[in-house]
All heavy atoms as TSV, in Angstrom:
chain	resi	resn	atom	element	x	y	z
A	1	MET	N	N	86.387	111.037	132.257
A	1	MET	CA	C	85.688	111.622	131.135
A	1	MET	C	C	84.191	111.480	131.363
A	1	MET	O	O	83.708	110.397	131.644
A	1	MET	CB	C	86.073	110.863	129.868
A	1	MET	CG	C	86.487	111.780	128.763
A	1	MET	SD	S	86.677	110.901	127.228
A	1	MET	CE	C	88.399	111.125	126.988
A	2	ASP	N	N	83.508	112.544	131.229
A	2	ASP	CA	C	82.065	112.438	131.400
A	2	ASP	C	C	81.394	112.200	130.052
A	2	ASP	O	O	82.027	112.170	129.000
A	2	ASP	CB	C	81.501	113.661	132.114
A	2	ASP	CG	C	81.753	114.945	131.344
A	2	ASP	OD1	O	82.576	114.923	130.408
A	2	ASP	OD2	O	81.125	115.965	131.665
A	3	GLU	N	N	80.111	112.024	130.104
A	3	GLU	CA	C	79.358	111.654	128.902
A	3	GLU	C	C	79.388	112.757	127.840
A	3	GLU	O	O	79.442	112.479	126.640
A	3	GLU	CB	C	77.911	111.351	129.314
A	3	GLU	CG	C	77.111	110.673	128.241
A	3	GLU	CD	C	75.754	110.245	128.770
A	3	GLU	OE1	O	75.698	109.535	129.778
A	3	GLU	OE2	O	74.762	110.654	128.145
A	4	GLU	N	N	79.418	113.993	128.280
A	4	GLU	CA	C	79.434	115.119	127.343
A	4	GLU	C	C	80.737	115.154	126.548
A	4	GLU	O	O	80.747	115.424	125.347
A	4	GLU	CB	C	79.240	116.430	128.108
A	4	GLU	CG	C	79.046	117.625	127.205
A	4	GLU	CD	C	78.735	118.878	128.011
A	4	GLU	OE1	O	77.875	118.803	128.904
A	4	GLU	OE2	O	79.374	119.894	127.721
A	5	ASP	N	N	81.861	114.863	127.190
A	5	ASP	CA	C	83.149	114.829	126.499
A	5	ASP	C	C	83.174	113.730	125.440
A	5	ASP	O	O	83.708	113.918	124.346
A	5	ASP	CB	C	84.292	114.624	127.494
A	5	ASP	CG	C	84.567	115.865	128.334
A	5	ASP	OD1	O	84.174	116.970	127.904
A	5	ASP	OD2	O	85.187	115.714	129.407
A	6	GLU	N	N	82.626	112.583	125.791
A	6	GLU	CA	C	82.602	111.474	124.835
A	6	GLU	C	C	81.764	111.826	123.612
A	6	GLU	O	O	82.108	111.484	122.496
A	6	GLU	CB	C	82.069	110.214	125.518
A	6	GLU	CG	C	83.037	109.618	126.524
A	6	GLU	CD	C	82.461	108.408	127.224
A	6	GLU	OE1	O	81.357	107.961	126.855
A	6	GLU	OE2	O	83.131	107.916	128.148
A	7	GLU	N	N	80.656	112.506	123.840
A	7	GLU	CA	C	79.819	112.926	122.718
A	7	GLU	C	C	80.550	113.940	121.841
A	7	GLU	O	O	80.453	113.885	120.613
A	7	GLU	CB	C	78.507	113.533	123.231
A	7	GLU	CG	C	77.541	112.508	123.785
A	7	GLU	CD	C	76.280	113.156	124.324
A	7	GLU	OE1	O	76.070	114.360	124.080
A	7	GLU	OE2	O	75.503	112.445	124.978
A	8	ASP	N	N	81.292	114.845	122.472
A	8	ASP	CA	C	82.052	115.837	121.705
A	8	ASP	C	C	83.122	115.169	120.846
A	8	ASP	O	O	83.337	115.544	119.696
A	8	ASP	CB	C	82.699	116.861	122.640
A	8	ASP	CG	C	81.671	117.797	123.280
A	8	ASP	OD1	O	80.550	117.881	122.750
A	8	ASP	OD2	O	82.022	118.421	124.301
A	9	ILE	N	N	83.783	114.193	121.421
A	9	ILE	CA	C	84.837	113.489	120.672
A	9	ILE	C	C	84.230	112.740	119.486
A	9	ILE	O	O	84.742	112.794	118.368
A	9	ILE	CB	C	85.600	112.526	121.605
A	9	ILE	CG1	C	86.419	113.342	122.610
A	9	ILE	CG2	C	86.492	111.592	120.805
A	9	ILE	CD1	C	87.050	112.506	123.693
A	10	ALA	N	N	83.125	112.054	119.715
A	10	ALA	CA	C	82.470	111.312	118.636
A	10	ALA	C	C	81.961	112.261	117.560
A	10	ALA	O	O	82.077	111.985	116.365
A	10	ALA	CB	C	81.328	110.477	119.201
A	11	GLU	N	N	81.418	113.400	117.987
A	11	GLU	CA	C	80.918	114.376	117.039
A	11	GLU	C	C	82.050	114.975	116.203
A	11	GLU	O	O	81.924	115.164	114.993
A	11	GLU	CB	C	80.190	115.487	117.809
A	11	GLU	CG	C	79.265	116.307	116.971
A	11	GLU	CD	C	78.454	117.255	117.839
A	11	GLU	OE1	O	77.807	116.777	118.788
A	11	GLU	OE2	O	78.501	118.456	117.551
A	12	ALA	N	N	83.175	115.245	116.849
A	12	ALA	CA	C	84.323	115.792	116.127
A	12	ALA	C	C	84.873	114.788	115.122
A	12	ALA	O	O	85.244	115.152	113.999
A	12	ALA	CB	C	85.410	116.206	117.108
A	13	ALA	N	N	84.927	113.521	115.516
A	13	ALA	CA	C	85.419	112.489	114.594
A	13	ALA	C	C	84.492	112.352	113.397
A	13	ALA	O	O	84.945	112.227	112.261
A	13	ALA	CB	C	85.556	111.164	115.322
A	14	HIS	N	N	83.176	112.405	113.661
A	14	HIS	CA	C	82.222	112.303	112.559
A	14	HIS	C	C	82.347	113.515	111.633
A	14	HIS	O	O	82.339	113.371	110.403
A	14	HIS	CB	C	80.799	112.198	113.104
A	14	HIS	CG	C	79.755	112.210	112.041
A	14	HIS	ND1	N	79.571	111.139	111.200
A	14	HIS	CD2	C	78.870	113.150	111.660
A	14	HIS	CE1	C	78.605	111.420	110.344
A	14	HIS	NE2	N	78.161	112.638	110.600
A	15	ALA	N	N	82.503	114.699	112.207
A	15	ALA	CA	C	82.642	115.905	111.387
A	15	ALA	C	C	83.908	115.844	110.549
A	15	ALA	O	O	83.909	116.220	109.377
A	15	ALA	CB	C	82.670	117.136	112.290
A	16	ARG	N	N	84.970	115.347	111.126
A	16	ARG	CA	C	86.229	115.247	110.384
A	16	ARG	C	C	86.076	114.299	109.204
A	16	ARG	O	O	86.524	114.568	108.095
A	16	ARG	CB	C	87.329	114.751	111.327
A	16	ARG	CG	C	88.677	114.597	110.676
A	16	ARG	CD	C	89.657	114.055	111.669
A	16	ARG	NE	N	89.059	112.894	112.331
A	16	ARG	CZ	C	89.692	111.775	112.593
A	16	ARG	NH1	N	90.959	111.669	112.315
A	16	ARG	NH2	N	89.100	110.770	113.174
A	17	ARG	N	N	85.416	113.175	109.419
A	17	ARG	CA	C	85.242	112.211	108.333
A	17	ARG	C	C	84.345	112.763	107.246
A	17	ARG	O	O	84.613	112.591	106.067
A	17	ARG	CB	C	84.659	110.911	108.890
A	17	ARG	CG	C	85.645	110.118	109.696
A	17	ARG	CD	C	85.114	108.730	109.975
A	17	ARG	NE	N	83.927	108.722	110.799
A	17	ARG	CZ	C	83.916	108.610	112.115
A	17	ARG	NH1	N	85.049	108.511	112.772
A	17	ARG	NH2	N	82.800	108.594	112.786
A	18	THR	N	N	83.266	113.423	107.620
A	18	THR	CA	C	82.337	113.907	106.605
A	18	THR	C	C	82.886	115.118	105.873
A	18	THR	O	O	82.548	115.322	104.717
A	18	THR	CB	C	80.969	114.246	107.230
A	18	THR	OG1	O	81.176	115.177	108.284
A	18	THR	CG2	C	80.306	113.011	107.755
A	19	MET	N	N	83.738	115.905	106.523
A	19	MET	CA	C	84.300	117.075	105.840
A	19	MET	C	C	85.173	116.652	104.670
A	19	MET	O	O	85.163	117.279	103.627
A	19	MET	CB	C	85.145	117.916	106.810
A	19	MET	CG	C	84.323	118.841	107.663
A	19	MET	SD	S	85.320	120.077	108.491
A	19	MET	CE	C	86.677	119.167	109.138
A	20	ILE	N	N	85.913	115.590	104.837
A	20	ILE	CA	C	86.802	115.169	103.759
A	20	ILE	C	C	86.155	114.103	102.877
A	20	ILE	O	O	86.752	113.629	101.939
A	20	ILE	CB	C	88.156	114.676	104.297
A	20	ILE	CG1	C	87.981	113.538	105.285
A	20	ILE	CG2	C	88.913	115.814	104.924
A	20	ILE	CD1	C	89.294	112.983	105.799
A	21	GLY	N	N	84.927	113.716	103.201
A	21	GLY	CA	C	84.175	112.806	102.349
A	21	GLY	C	C	84.688	111.394	102.321
A	21	GLY	O	O	84.617	110.721	101.300
A	22	ARG	N	N	85.205	110.915	103.435
A	22	ARG	CA	C	85.697	109.542	103.493
A	22	ARG	C	C	85.020	108.808	104.640
A	22	ARG	O	O	84.609	109.412	105.608
A	22	ARG	CB	C	87.214	109.539	103.704
A	22	ARG	CG	C	87.945	110.198	102.559
A	22	ARG	CD	C	89.299	110.625	102.991
A	22	ARG	NE	N	90.288	109.675	102.536
A	22	ARG	CZ	C	91.492	109.574	103.062
A	22	ARG	NH1	N	91.845	110.323	104.052
A	22	ARG	NH2	N	92.355	108.716	102.592
A	23	SER	N	N	84.948	107.513	104.517
A	23	SER	CA	C	84.314	106.725	105.569
A	23	SER	C	C	85.265	106.593	106.754
A	23	SER	O	O	86.460	106.884	106.657
A	23	SER	CB	C	83.964	105.328	105.040
A	23	SER	OG	O	85.149	104.609	104.794
A	24	ALA	N	N	84.730	106.122	107.865
A	24	ALA	CA	C	85.544	105.960	109.074
A	24	ALA	C	C	86.676	104.977	108.820
A	24	ALA	O	O	87.810	105.177	109.271
A	24	ALA	CB	C	84.674	105.471	110.221
A	25	GLU	N	N	86.405	103.916	108.081
A	25	GLU	CA	C	87.445	102.923	107.820
A	25	GLU	C	C	88.558	103.517	106.962
A	25	GLU	O	O	89.729	103.269	107.192
A	25	GLU	CB	C	86.837	101.711	107.138
A	25	GLU	CG	C	87.823	100.569	106.964
A	25	GLU	CD	C	87.160	99.326	106.404
A	25	GLU	OE1	O	85.944	99.176	106.561
A	25	GLU	OE2	O	87.888	98.528	105.811
A	26	GLU	N	N	88.193	104.300	105.969
A	26	GLU	CA	C	89.213	104.922	105.124
A	26	GLU	C	C	90.078	105.886	105.918
A	26	GLU	O	O	91.283	105.937	105.744
A	26	GLU	CB	C	88.554	105.669	103.962
A	26	GLU	CG	C	87.992	104.760	102.903
A	26	GLU	CD	C	87.282	105.557	101.827
A	26	GLU	OE1	O	86.649	106.578	102.132
A	26	GLU	OE2	O	87.352	105.132	100.666
A	27	VAL	N	N	89.444	106.656	106.800
A	27	VAL	CA	C	90.205	107.622	107.588
A	27	VAL	C	C	91.129	106.903	108.548
A	27	VAL	O	O	92.291	107.264	108.709
A	27	VAL	CB	C	89.253	108.574	108.352
A	27	VAL	CG1	C	90.016	109.427	109.341
A	27	VAL	CG2	C	88.508	109.454	107.369
A	28	ASP	N	N	90.621	105.853	109.200
A	28	ASP	CA	C	91.420	105.163	110.210
A	28	ASP	C	C	92.553	104.352	109.614
A	28	ASP	O	O	93.590	104.170	110.251
A	28	ASP	CB	C	90.515	104.247	111.044
A	28	ASP	CG	C	89.532	105.044	111.873
A	28	ASP	OD1	O	89.803	106.235	112.103
A	28	ASP	OD2	O	88.497	104.489	112.276
A	29	HIS	N	N	92.380	103.849	108.391
A	29	HIS	CA	C	93.377	102.947	107.821
A	29	HIS	C	C	94.139	103.532	106.640
A	29	HIS	O	O	94.960	102.849	106.046
A	29	HIS	CB	C	92.715	101.639	107.390
A	29	HIS	CG	C	92.086	100.914	108.532
A	29	HIS	ND1	N	92.820	100.309	109.512
A	29	HIS	CD2	C	90.787	100.742	108.867
A	29	HIS	CE1	C	92.004	99.776	110.389
A	29	HIS	NE2	N	90.766	100.022	110.030
A	30	ALA	N	N	93.877	104.757	106.313
A	30	ALA	CA	C	94.560	105.363	105.172
A	30	ALA	C	C	96.005	105.683	105.532
A	30	ALA	O	O	96.295	106.066	106.673
A	30	ALA	CB	C	93.838	106.640	104.749
A	31	PRO	N	N	96.933	105.504	104.606
A	31	PRO	CA	C	98.327	105.866	104.897
A	31	PRO	C	C	98.463	107.379	105.013
A	31	PRO	O	O	97.692	108.121	104.410
A	31	PRO	CB	C	99.091	105.334	103.687
A	31	PRO	CG	C	98.079	105.237	102.615
A	31	PRO	CD	C	96.765	104.963	103.273
A	32	PRO	N	N	99.414	107.837	105.792
A	32	PRO	CA	C	99.580	109.281	105.933
A	32	PRO	C	C	99.998	109.915	104.616
A	32	PRO	O	O	100.713	109.323	103.812
A	32	PRO	CB	C	100.686	109.412	106.976
A	32	PRO	CG	C	101.358	108.105	107.010
A	32	PRO	CD	C	100.374	107.087	106.562
A	33	ARG	N	N	99.509	111.140	104.389
A	33	ARG	CA	C	99.851	111.856	103.169
A	33	ARG	C	C	100.427	113.212	103.530
A	33	ARG	O	O	100.354	113.658	104.661
A	33	ARG	CB	C	98.598	112.044	102.305
A	33	ARG	CG	C	98.122	110.751	101.700
A	33	ARG	CD	C	97.002	110.984	100.738
A	33	ARG	NE	N	95.773	111.249	101.508
A	33	ARG	CZ	C	94.626	111.576	100.968
A	33	ARG	NH1	N	94.534	111.699	99.678
A	33	ARG	NH2	N	93.561	111.790	101.708
A	34	GLY	N	N	100.985	113.869	102.540
A	34	GLY	CA	C	101.512	115.209	102.754
A	34	GLY	C	C	102.806	115.194	103.548
A	34	GLY	O	O	103.661	114.342	103.349
A	35	ARG	N	N	102.935	116.133	104.469
A	35	ARG	CA	C	104.196	116.261	105.198
A	35	ARG	C	C	104.433	115.114	106.160
A	35	ARG	O	O	105.541	114.920	106.639
A	35	ARG	CB	C	104.249	117.598	105.921
A	35	ARG	CG	C	103.173	117.748	106.978
A	35	ARG	CD	C	103.140	119.126	107.527
A	35	ARG	NE	N	104.084	119.245	108.619
A	35	ARG	CZ	C	104.170	120.281	109.419
A	35	ARG	NH1	N	103.378	121.311	109.223
A	35	ARG	NH2	N	105.031	120.325	110.382
A	36	TYR	N	N	103.399	114.330	106.486
A	36	TYR	CA	C	103.561	113.213	107.415
A	36	TYR	C	C	103.777	111.881	106.706
A	36	TYR	O	O	103.913	110.861	107.352
A	36	TYR	CB	C	102.340	113.120	108.333
A	36	TYR	CG	C	102.151	114.365	109.153
A	36	TYR	CD1	C	101.115	115.247	108.876
A	36	TYR	CD2	C	103.040	114.685	110.165
A	36	TYR	CE1	C	100.960	116.406	109.613
A	36	TYR	CE2	C	102.898	115.842	110.905
A	36	TYR	CZ	C	101.850	116.698	110.622
A	36	TYR	OH	O	101.715	117.834	111.344
A	37	ALA	N	N	103.786	111.893	105.399
A	37	ALA	CA	C	103.976	110.654	104.646
A	37	ALA	C	C	105.422	110.186	104.787
A	37	ALA	O	O	106.348	110.991	104.821
A	37	ALA	CB	C	103.644	110.877	103.181
A	38	PRO	N	N	105.624	108.890	104.883
A	38	PRO	CA	C	106.998	108.385	104.982
A	38	PRO	C	C	107.749	108.606	103.672
A	38	PRO	O	O	107.189	108.501	102.587
A	38	PRO	CB	C	106.816	106.893	105.264
A	38	PRO	CG	C	105.448	106.577	104.796
A	38	PRO	CD	C	104.633	107.833	104.939
A	39	VAL	N	N	109.017	108.906	103.784
A	39	VAL	CA	C	109.855	109.134	102.608
A	39	VAL	C	C	110.466	107.795	102.213
A	39	VAL	O	O	111.087	107.134	103.043
A	39	VAL	CB	C	110.961	110.163	102.926
A	39	VAL	CG1	C	111.871	110.345	101.733
A	39	VAL	CG2	C	110.352	111.472	103.355
A	40	PRO	N	N	110.272	107.364	100.967
A	40	PRO	CA	C	110.846	106.074	100.563
A	40	PRO	C	C	112.370	106.142	100.539
A	40	PRO	O	O	112.960	107.184	100.248
A	40	PRO	CB	C	110.278	105.841	99.162
A	40	PRO	CG	C	109.886	107.191	98.674
A	40	PRO	CD	C	109.541	108.013	99.885
A	41	ALA	N	N	112.973	105.021	100.834
A	41	ALA	CA	C	114.432	104.943	100.821
A	41	ALA	C	C	114.941	105.052	99.389
A	41	ALA	O	O	114.285	104.586	98.455
A	41	ALA	CB	C	114.885	103.622	101.427
A	42	PRO	N	N	116.082	105.675	99.185
A	42	PRO	CA	C	116.616	105.782	97.822
A	42	PRO	C	C	116.980	104.403	97.273
A	42	PRO	O	O	117.524	103.566	97.983
A	42	PRO	CB	C	117.858	106.659	97.982
A	42	PRO	CG	C	118.220	106.573	99.420
A	42	PRO	CD	C	116.939	106.305	100.172
A	43	GLN	N	N	116.642	104.199	96.025
A	43	GLN	CA	C	116.925	102.920	95.373
A	43	GLN	C	C	118.341	102.933	94.811
A	43	GLN	O	O	118.697	103.841	94.063
A	43	GLN	CB	C	115.927	102.670	94.239
A	43	GLN	CG	C	114.494	102.572	94.696
A	43	GLN	CD	C	114.245	101.324	95.514
A	43	GLN	OE1	O	114.868	100.295	95.286
A	43	GLN	NE2	N	113.355	101.417	96.473
A	44	THR	N	N	119.117	101.957	95.173
A	44	THR	CA	C	120.462	101.842	94.621
A	44	THR	C	C	120.434	100.756	93.556
A	44	THR	O	O	120.156	99.599	93.846
A	44	THR	CB	C	121.485	101.478	95.710
A	44	THR	OG1	O	121.054	100.276	96.352
A	44	THR	CG2	C	121.566	102.569	96.762
A	45	VAL	N	N	120.683	101.159	92.339
A	45	VAL	CA	C	120.640	100.221	91.224
A	45	VAL	C	C	122.057	100.008	90.722
A	45	VAL	O	O	122.623	100.847	90.041
A	45	VAL	CB	C	119.746	100.758	90.083
A	45	VAL	CG1	C	119.697	99.778	88.931
A	45	VAL	CG2	C	118.367	101.054	90.610
A	46	THR	N	N	122.628	98.907	91.105
A	46	THR	CA	C	123.950	98.522	90.613
A	46	THR	C	C	123.851	97.084	90.132
A	46	THR	O	O	123.384	96.210	90.843
A	46	THR	CB	C	125.031	98.608	91.710
A	46	THR	OG1	O	124.626	97.814	92.819
A	46	THR	CG2	C	125.217	100.053	92.169
A	47	SER	N	N	124.265	96.866	88.913
A	47	SER	CA	C	124.197	95.511	88.379
A	47	SER	C	C	125.392	94.715	88.877
A	47	SER	O	O	126.490	95.238	88.999
A	47	SER	CB	C	124.168	95.551	86.858
A	47	SER	OG	O	125.348	96.142	86.372
A	48	PRO	N	N	125.180	93.457	89.148
A	48	PRO	CA	C	126.283	92.607	89.581
A	48	PRO	C	C	127.346	92.491	88.478
A	48	PRO	O	O	127.073	92.692	87.306
A	48	PRO	CB	C	125.635	91.249	89.835
A	48	PRO	CG	C	124.171	91.502	89.914
A	48	PRO	CD	C	123.906	92.770	89.179
A	49	ALA	N	N	128.551	92.148	88.850
A	49	ALA	CA	C	129.671	92.096	87.916
A	49	ALA	C	C	129.433	91.169	86.715
A	49	ALA	O	O	129.758	91.557	85.596
A	49	ALA	CB	C	130.932	91.694	88.662
A	50	PRO	N	N	128.887	89.968	86.864
A	50	PRO	CA	C	128.701	89.106	85.685
A	50	PRO	C	C	127.743	89.701	84.657
A	50	PRO	O	O	127.901	89.468	83.465
A	50	PRO	CB	C	128.125	87.817	86.252
A	50	PRO	CG	C	128.499	87.817	87.680
A	50	PRO	CD	C	128.582	89.247	88.095
A	51	LEU	N	N	126.760	90.463	85.104
A	51	LEU	CA	C	125.797	91.017	84.147
A	51	LEU	C	C	126.355	92.210	83.390
A	51	LEU	O	O	125.798	92.608	82.378
A	51	LEU	CB	C	124.517	91.413	84.877
A	51	LEU	CG	C	123.720	90.259	85.475
A	51	LEU	CD1	C	122.466	90.770	86.142
A	51	LEU	CD2	C	123.363	89.234	84.415
A	52	ARG	N	N	127.440	92.789	83.841
A	52	ARG	CA	C	128.019	93.942	83.141
A	52	ARG	C	C	128.589	93.548	81.793
A	52	ARG	O	O	128.559	94.326	80.855
A	52	ARG	CB	C	129.118	94.581	83.997
A	52	ARG	CG	C	128.566	95.333	85.162
A	52	ARG	CD	C	129.647	96.081	85.879
A	52	ARG	NE	N	129.124	96.613	87.131
A	52	ARG	CZ	C	129.832	96.841	88.191
A	52	ARG	NH1	N	131.130	96.595	88.181
A	52	ARG	NH2	N	129.294	97.314	89.271
A	53	TRP	N	N	129.127	92.364	81.689
A	53	TRP	CA	C	129.727	91.947	80.420
A	53	TRP	C	C	128.821	90.988	79.659
A	53	TRP	O	O	129.077	90.704	78.481
A	53	TRP	CB	C	131.088	91.276	80.654
A	53	TRP	CG	C	131.016	90.089	81.567
A	53	TRP	CD1	C	131.232	90.078	82.897
A	53	TRP	CD2	C	130.692	88.745	81.210
A	53	TRP	NE1	N	131.052	88.816	83.407
A	53	TRP	CE2	C	130.734	87.969	82.384
A	53	TRP	CE3	C	130.370	88.118	80.018
A	53	TRP	CZ2	C	130.446	86.615	82.393
A	53	TRP	CZ3	C	130.093	86.753	80.023
A	53	TRP	CH2	C	130.147	86.023	81.210
A	54	ALA	N	N	127.748	90.502	80.266
A	54	ALA	CA	C	126.897	89.509	79.602
A	54	ALA	C	C	126.149	90.116	78.412
A	54	ALA	O	O	126.084	89.497	77.340
A	54	ALA	CB	C	125.901	88.918	80.595
A	55	ALA	N	N	125.607	91.295	78.557
A	55	ALA	CA	C	124.853	91.905	77.457
A	55	ALA	C	C	125.753	92.250	76.273
A	55	ALA	O	O	125.410	91.911	75.127
A	55	ALA	CB	C	124.106	93.137	77.957
A	56	PRO	N	N	126.909	92.895	76.473
A	56	PRO	CA	C	127.783	93.143	75.320
A	56	PRO	C	C	128.293	91.852	74.675
A	56	PRO	O	O	128.416	91.776	73.449
A	56	PRO	CB	C	128.945	93.949	75.908
A	56	PRO	CG	C	128.402	94.556	77.147
A	56	PRO	CD	C	127.385	93.598	77.660
A	57	ALA	N	N	128.562	90.830	75.483
A	57	ALA	CA	C	129.029	89.563	74.932
A	57	ALA	C	C	127.939	88.904	74.090
A	57	ALA	O	O	128.217	88.358	73.012
A	57	ALA	CB	C	129.476	88.635	76.061
A	58	ALA	N	N	126.703	88.970	74.564
A	58	ALA	CA	C	125.593	88.391	73.796
A	58	ALA	C	C	125.378	89.157	72.495
A	58	ALA	O	O	125.125	88.548	71.443
A	58	ALA	CB	C	124.324	88.413	74.642
A	59	ALA	N	N	125.494	90.481	72.548
A	59	ALA	CA	C	125.338	91.285	71.332
A	59	ALA	C	C	126.447	90.967	70.330
A	59	ALA	O	O	126.200	90.864	69.123
A	59	ALA	CB	C	125.349	92.765	71.688
A	60	LEU	N	N	127.665	90.795	70.810
A	60	LEU	CA	C	128.790	90.457	69.939
A	60	LEU	C	C	128.594	89.076	69.313
A	60	LEU	O	O	128.845	88.889	68.116
A	60	LEU	CB	C	130.103	90.505	70.723
A	60	LEU	CG	C	131.361	90.171	69.943
A	60	LEU	CD1	C	131.593	91.194	68.837
A	60	LEU	CD2	C	132.558	90.120	70.871
A	61	ALA	N	N	128.136	88.115	70.112
A	61	ALA	CA	C	127.900	86.769	69.585
A	61	ALA	C	C	126.796	86.782	68.522
A	61	ALA	O	O	126.927	86.126	67.474
A	61	ALA	CB	C	127.521	85.832	70.729
A	62	LEU	N	N	125.748	87.541	68.755
A	62	LEU	CA	C	124.666	87.629	67.776
A	62	LEU	C	C	125.134	88.298	66.491
A	62	LEU	O	O	124.843	87.821	65.387
A	62	LEU	CB	C	123.487	88.408	68.382
A	62	LEU	CG	C	122.273	88.573	67.489
A	62	LEU	CD1	C	121.645	87.220	67.182
A	62	LEU	CD2	C	121.259	89.498	68.142
A	63	ALA	N	N	125.890	89.375	66.625
A	63	ALA	CA	C	126.387	90.079	65.445
A	63	ALA	C	C	127.327	89.196	64.635
A	63	ALA	O	O	127.262	89.160	63.398
A	63	ALA	CB	C	127.080	91.367	65.862
A	64	SER	N	N	128.200	88.469	65.327
A	64	SER	CA	C	129.129	87.607	64.595
A	64	SER	C	C	128.394	86.449	63.931
A	64	SER	O	O	128.773	86.013	62.838
A	64	SER	CB	C	130.231	87.099	65.525
A	64	SER	OG	O	129.672	86.334	66.571
A	65	ALA	N	N	127.340	85.936	64.538
A	65	ALA	CA	C	126.549	84.869	63.912
A	65	ALA	C	C	125.854	85.388	62.659
A	65	ALA	O	O	125.806	84.689	61.637
A	65	ALA	CB	C	125.526	84.332	64.903
A	66	ILE	N	N	125.340	86.606	62.706
A	66	ILE	CA	C	124.684	87.188	61.526
A	66	ILE	C	C	125.690	87.370	60.395
A	66	ILE	O	O	125.419	87.040	59.233
A	66	ILE	CB	C	124.008	88.519	61.891
A	66	ILE	CG1	C	122.805	88.260	62.807
A	66	ILE	CG2	C	123.581	89.279	60.650
A	66	ILE	CD1	C	122.195	89.518	63.391
A	67	VAL	N	N	126.881	87.856	60.726
A	67	VAL	CA	C	127.923	88.049	59.713
A	67	VAL	C	C	128.331	86.709	59.117
A	67	VAL	O	O	128.505	86.585	57.890
A	67	VAL	CB	C	129.133	88.792	60.321
A	67	VAL	CG1	C	130.326	88.763	59.385
A	67	VAL	CG2	C	128.747	90.224	60.679
A	68	ALA	N	N	128.464	85.688	59.939
A	68	ALA	CA	C	128.863	84.370	59.448
A	68	ALA	C	C	127.795	83.786	58.528
A	68	ALA	O	O	128.110	83.218	57.469
A	68	ALA	CB	C	129.116	83.437	60.625
A	69	VAL	N	N	126.535	83.916	58.893
A	69	VAL	CA	C	125.453	83.382	58.060
A	69	VAL	C	C	125.417	84.105	56.717
A	69	VAL	O	O	125.279	83.475	55.659
A	69	VAL	CB	C	124.100	83.489	58.796
A	69	VAL	CG1	C	122.936	83.245	57.844
A	69	VAL	CG2	C	124.054	82.511	59.947
A	70	ARG	N	N	125.589	85.404	56.712
A	70	ARG	CA	C	125.572	86.159	55.452
A	70	ARG	C	C	126.762	85.786	54.573
A	70	ARG	O	O	126.636	85.700	53.348
A	70	ARG	CB	C	125.584	87.668	55.731
A	70	ARG	CG	C	124.253	88.141	56.257
A	70	ARG	CD	C	124.257	89.625	56.451
A	70	ARG	NE	N	122.959	90.073	56.976
A	70	ARG	CZ	C	122.705	91.304	57.360
A	70	ARG	NH1	N	123.658	92.230	57.275
A	70	ARG	NH2	N	121.530	91.622	57.812
A	71	ALA	N	N	127.922	85.573	55.207
A	71	ALA	CA	C	129.105	85.183	54.429
A	71	ALA	C	C	128.899	83.805	53.807
A	71	ALA	O	O	129.315	83.564	52.646
A	71	ALA	CB	C	130.342	85.188	55.327
A	72	LEU	N	N	128.309	82.883	54.524
A	72	LEU	CA	C	128.058	81.546	53.978
A	72	LEU	C	C	127.026	81.581	52.849
A	72	LEU	O	O	127.133	80.813	51.898
A	72	LEU	CB	C	127.582	80.594	55.087
A	72	LEU	CG	C	128.666	80.193	56.104
A	72	LEU	CD1	C	128.041	79.371	57.231
A	72	LEU	CD2	C	129.758	79.391	55.415
A	73	ARG	N	N	126.041	82.443	52.946
A	73	ARG	CA	C	125.047	82.549	51.880
A	73	ARG	C	C	125.664	83.100	50.604
A	73	ARG	O	O	125.264	82.729	49.507
A	73	ARG	CB	C	123.896	83.445	52.308
A	73	ARG	CG	C	122.945	82.769	53.260
A	73	ARG	CD	C	121.752	83.653	53.517
A	73	ARG	NE	N	120.857	83.013	54.481
A	73	ARG	CZ	C	119.834	83.615	55.047
A	73	ARG	NH1	N	119.572	84.884	54.746
A	73	ARG	NH2	N	119.072	82.998	55.900
A	74	ARG	N	N	126.612	84.018	50.717
A	74	ARG	CA	C	127.246	84.595	49.540
A	74	ARG	C	C	128.121	83.577	48.814
A	74	ARG	O	O	128.311	83.664	47.609
A	74	ARG	CB	C	128.098	85.799	49.942
A	74	ARG	CG	C	127.258	87.003	50.288
A	74	ARG	CD	C	128.136	88.201	50.565
A	74	ARG	NE	N	127.333	89.301	51.065
A	74	ARG	CZ	C	127.789	90.356	51.663
A	74	ARG	NH1	N	129.087	90.474	51.868
A	74	ARG	NH2	N	127.004	91.309	52.074
A	75	ARG	N	N	128.683	82.632	49.519
A	75	ARG	CA	C	129.573	81.632	48.908
A	75	ARG	C	C	128.811	80.645	48.042
A	75	ARG	O	O	129.385	80.040	47.161
A	75	ARG	CB	C	130.338	80.868	49.982
A	75	ARG	CG	C	131.411	81.696	50.586
A	75	ARG	CD	C	132.287	80.821	51.431
A	75	ARG	NE	N	133.450	81.566	51.867
A	75	ARG	CZ	C	134.434	81.053	52.543
A	75	ARG	NH1	N	134.408	79.805	52.874
A	75	ARG	NH2	N	135.449	81.787	52.900
A	76	ARG	N	N	127.556	80.449	48.278
A	76	ARG	CA	C	126.793	79.463	47.512
A	76	ARG	C	C	126.601	79.872	46.106
A	76	ARG	O	O	126.433	80.729	45.502
A	76	ARG	CB	C	125.438	79.224	48.156
A	76	ARG	CG	C	125.537	78.403	49.390
A	76	ARG	CD	C	124.151	78.032	49.841
A	76	ARG	NE	N	124.188	77.552	51.210
A	76	ARG	CZ	C	123.135	77.142	51.848
A	76	ARG	NH1	N	121.969	77.155	51.257
A	76	ARG	NH2	N	123.215	76.697	53.051
């Protein structure tokens, strides 16, 4: 590579950075965007077996406690 090629490469890099209005560090370290951006893996959301019945059981326990407290208040 001769000196003229190196100057052309540096000039092109500077033009590219200034055209998009970003600094050299931002251009060099920015994540790819658009069609070259990585596609995130699909999230699989499955609750473990113990948690499937824990919420309904807690709701049932709370509801039955409320009913019991109201019944005891009426007896007084």
